[in-house]
N, C-alpha and C positions, 0 to 999 in steps of 0.2 A: 212830085207826088200827085199833083192835081192832074197832070196830063198822062199819068201812068207810063212815063218814060222808063225804060229798063236801063239800069246801070250796067255797062258792059264789064264783065269780069267781076270777080270778088276781090275786094281789097282785104289783105290780112289785117287783123287787129294789131294796132301798134303795141309796143312794149309798155311796161309800167310807167316809165318816166314820161313818155309821150302821152299816155292816158292821164297822168296827173297834171301835165301841162294843159292838155285839152280841157280837163275838168275845171282847172283854174280859169282858163279863158272863158269857158261857158258860164261859169259862176260870175265872173266879172261883168261880162256883157249882159247877162240876165239881170243882175242887180242894178246896173246902170240904166237899163231899159225899163226896169220896173215890171219884169215879166218873170214867170216861173222858169226855172232851169229846164224843165221838161220840154218846153217849147223848142229848145235847142238840142237837148239830149236825144230825143227821138230821131230827128233827121241825121244826127251824127252817127248813132248806132245803125240806122238804116243804110247809111253810106258804106258801112263796113259789113253789110250783109246780115245783120242781126234781124231775125224775124220780127215783124211789126208788133205782135202781141208781147214778145219778150222785151222789146224796146220800151213799150208803154209801161209794162210792169216795173222795169228798171228805173224809168223816169219817175214813176210814182213813189218808189222806195226812196230814191235820192231826194225827191221833193219833201218827203216827210222828215228825213234827217236834217235837211236844210232848214225846214220850218222850226224844228225843235231847237236847233242851234241858234237861229235868229231870235226865237222867243226868249231863250236863256240870256242872250245878249241884251235884249230890251229890258229884261227884269233886272239884270246887273246894272245897266246904264242908268236906270231910273230909280234905283233903290234909295237914294238919298233925297229925292225931290219931294218936298212937302206940299207942293201946289197941285198934286194930282187928285183926281176925284176919288170918292170912296170906292171900295171894291177894286182897287188897282194894286197890282203887284209889279212894282217898278213902272215901266211904261206899258204894261199889258193890262188892259181893262178886262177884268174877269167875265162880266156879263157878255161882252162881245166875243171873247174866247169861247164861252160855252155855246153861243149861237153858231159860231163857225164849226165847232166840234160836232154839235148835234146835226147840223146840216150835212156835214161830211159823212157822218155815220149813216144817215138815212140815204144818201145818194150814192155811196161807194158801191153798194151791191148792184145798182143799175148800170153803173159804168163798167164794172167787171163783167156783168152779163152781156152787155153790148159788145165789149171787146172779144169775148169768147165766142159769140154767135155770128158776128158780122164777118164777111169775107175780107181778106187782107186788102184787096184793091179798094173796097169801100172804106175801110179804116183809113187808108192813105189819103183818099179824097176828103174825108171829113177832117182829118188832121191838117191837110193843106188849106182848106177853107178857114179853119181856126187860125192858122198862121197868117193868112191874108187879113183877117180881122185884127189880129194883134199888130201887124205891120201898119194897117190903116189907122188904128188908134194912135200908134206912135207918130205917124206922119202928121196927123191932124191934132 
């Protein structure tokens, strides 16, 4: 992505079973690495010839579903813990949740505008630099 290398030929999208398996592997690797699944979903979809804007949108949608499921899990897992601070719902601290939600609501429109206005090669370079930062953080 960073070097703008062209993938020779288009790879057909795999079947449902292969996609479910790929999604499971992406989810496992992302959770073990402590990164968002979108970091891996975008290159995966790009490999199969999905347009960059659509890949980013799909990754954002998947990320929101994963976040909701994760939050529900933390609520259930911490529901009986009496040592939690006030304003907690399980292991979810509601003031922090509101901070994340408010920040996301304010910045989402800028991300969507950037994705819709930037040319695809520029988007790929920005995403590649992001992946380099994620890899560097994991390495160090």
